[in-house]
N, C-alpha and C positions, 0 to 999 in steps of 0.2 A: 748664743747658746748652742747653735748648730756647730759652730767651730769647736766647742768643748766636747760635743758628742763625737766629732770626727777625730779629735785628739785622742779620746779614750779608746776609740776603735783601733787606732794605730798602736797605742801603747800596750794593749793587752794581748792585749790579747789574753791448844793441845792438840796435835795432828792425830787422826785415827790410824788404827793399825793396818788397814788394808784399802786397796783401791775400791773394792766393792762396797765397803761401808761408807767411804767418803763421797762417792759419786751421787748418792741419793740426794735429791733436792730439787729446787726450781731454778731455772736459768733464764736469762733474757738476752736477746740478740737478734740477728737477722739471718735466716736461712732460706725460707721460701718467699716471705714478703719482708717489708722493711722492718716490721716489729713482730717478733715471735716470742712465745713463752714455751719452754720445754720442761715438763715434769718427768722426773726419772725415779722409779722405785725398783731397786735391785735386790734379789735374794738368791743365794747359791748359784751365781753365775748367770741367772736369767734376769732380764730387765723388761719392765713394762714402761713404755714411753708414751706420753700424750703431748702433742704439739698443737699449740693454739696459733691460728692465723689472725683471729679477731676474737671478740668476746663470745661469739656464737658459733664460730667455725673452727673445728679441730679434727685431728685424726689420732687414732690409737694403734700402736704397733708393738711387737715384741722384739727384743734384742738379745744378744749374747755378749758375755764379757770373757775375754780370753787374753792372757798376757798383758793385763791392765789396759785393754782397749775395748771399748763398747762398739759393737756392730749392729746396725739396724736398718731395715728397708724403708725407703721413702717412696710411696706410690706416686706414679706419674700419670698424667692424663692419657698419654699414649706410650706404648712400648713396656719394656720390663721395669720392675722397681729399681730405683736408684739406691745403691748400697752406700750407707753413710758410716764413717768411722769417727769415734769421739774419744778423747782421753783428757784427763785432768792436767792442768798445768801444775807446775811445781808449787805454786802458792795455794793450791787446792780451792781457789776462788774463781777460776776461770775454766771453761770447757773449750778445748780446741777441737774443731769439727772440720773434716775434710771429705771430699768425694770426687770421683772422676766422671766427666761428662764430655762426650764427643772427643775423647783423647786429651782433654785438658783437666788439670788438677785445680780444684777450687777449695779455698780455706776460709774459715770464719771463726770468730771467738765469741763465746757466750759468757756472760758474767753471772755468777751465783747471787741469788737474792737471799740475803740473810733474814731469818725469821719471817717467811712469807705469810701474809694474811690469808684467812680462809676465803675462798672464792675470789682469789686475786684477779683472775682474768676479767671479772666484771668491772674493775676500775683501771686496770693496767693500760688498756687501749685508749683510755681518755687521755689526750695529750698532756693535759694539765697535771696528770698523775704519773706521767712517764718520764720524769726527770729525777735526777739524783745529784749528789756532789761527790765526785770521785775523790776519796781521801788522799790519793796520790798527788793530787793538784794543790791541796791545802798547804799554805806556807808562804814564805817570802821569796820573791824571784827577782832577778836582775837581768834585764834585757841587754845582751851584748852584741847582737848582730841581726840585721834584717836583710834578706835577699829578695830579688824580684823573681818573676816566673821563670826566668832563665837560669836562676841560681847565682846571679851576680850580686855582690854586696852593694847595698845602697850607700853612697858616699854622703858625707855631711848630714847624716841622720841625727838630729838633735836627741832623739830618744835613746840613743846609745853613746852619746858623748860623755855622760856622767853615769855612775852606777845607781841610777834611780831604782828604788824598790817598789814593786807591786805586790800587795798582799792579797791572797785568796783565803778568806776566812771560812771556817768549817760550816757556818750556817748560810753560805751562799753570798756573802758580801765581798765586794772588791774595794780595796783601799789603794788609791794611787799616791805616789809621792808628791807632797805639796810643793816641793822645790821644783819638781818636773813640771807641774801645772804652771807655776809662776814663770819658769824659763820658757816654755812653749808659747805662753801668751805674750811674753816680751819679744820672742822671735817674730811673732805676727804683728808687732807694732802696737800691742795693747800695754800701755805704761801706767795706767791708772791703778791705784791699790785695789787688790782683788777682795771681793766680799765672799769668803770661803763658805759662808752659811748658805750662799745661793748655788753652790756647786751640786749638781743633781747626784743622786745616789746611784751606784753601780752594783749590779748583781751578776752572779754567774751560776751555771748549772751544767750538768753533762747528761747525755742520753746515749742510746744505743749507737753503734757504729763509730764510737770514738768521736762524737760531736760535743764540742764545748761552745756554749752560748753565753756571750756577755751582753747584758742589757743595760743601757745608759739612758736615763730620761726617756724611756719608752722605745728606744731604738735598739733592736737586737742585732748583734753581729755574730755570725757563725764561723767556727774554725773546725777543721779536723785537728785533733791533737794527739801528740805522742809524749809520753812522760816516763821518766826513770827516777831513780832515787835523787839524782842531782841535776837533771836537765828536763827542760820542757820545751816542746816545739809546737807552735801554732801556725797552721797552714790554711791560707784563705782558699776559697773556691777558684780563684784565678791563678793560684800557684805561688804567690809570694809567701815568705816564711819568716817568722819571728822566732829567734832562739834566746832562750833563758837559761840561767844557771841559778840553782838554789843558793840563797844567801846563808 
């Protein structure tokens, strides 16, 4: 069964009229700590911002909106306040944030939480509640290339020899191509008939900082992921990358 887990680990990997109306809401991402919530309430060019670092730690600041860009101060332990700039992405579902510190420009992206619950912060920082299923990942994907940490293509990779299909379902289930499973087992010398009922279930979820986790039989494998309409890239912590195209 360990072989199967290892194999799975390899194989997967109406718009409003104005900016000021659209920016109101709750967003999650990483600005000060690994997990932050940002509440934004805007009226007539003025914005009230509340940033949560944990369930009980938060700050409140006031900002200004000009030329479709929000500006607000972020207090520091020492020195002057850090000036933060934020603007909505074209999809109106993400907030692009940037600031300058010690001569360097830093950028991060927050995702809007649709229909946030009351007192969201009381549950958000519980790790078990801080996962989602990025709808952009949902669908059928074919892996066509794997590269190592140096960016060189892995030769004789059985997972890319045929157009095997990996399906990420909306509810967080991963379905692997049964022919791929059979071929990989055969490659490793397992020639007995496979009992597909014994194949462990696989699940997927996404979290802040573009992290995608695939869990197979209790073993979790994390990737940094990048996704567009027809391509998916899964990057391991050691730098190897799996490239997929949407079927």
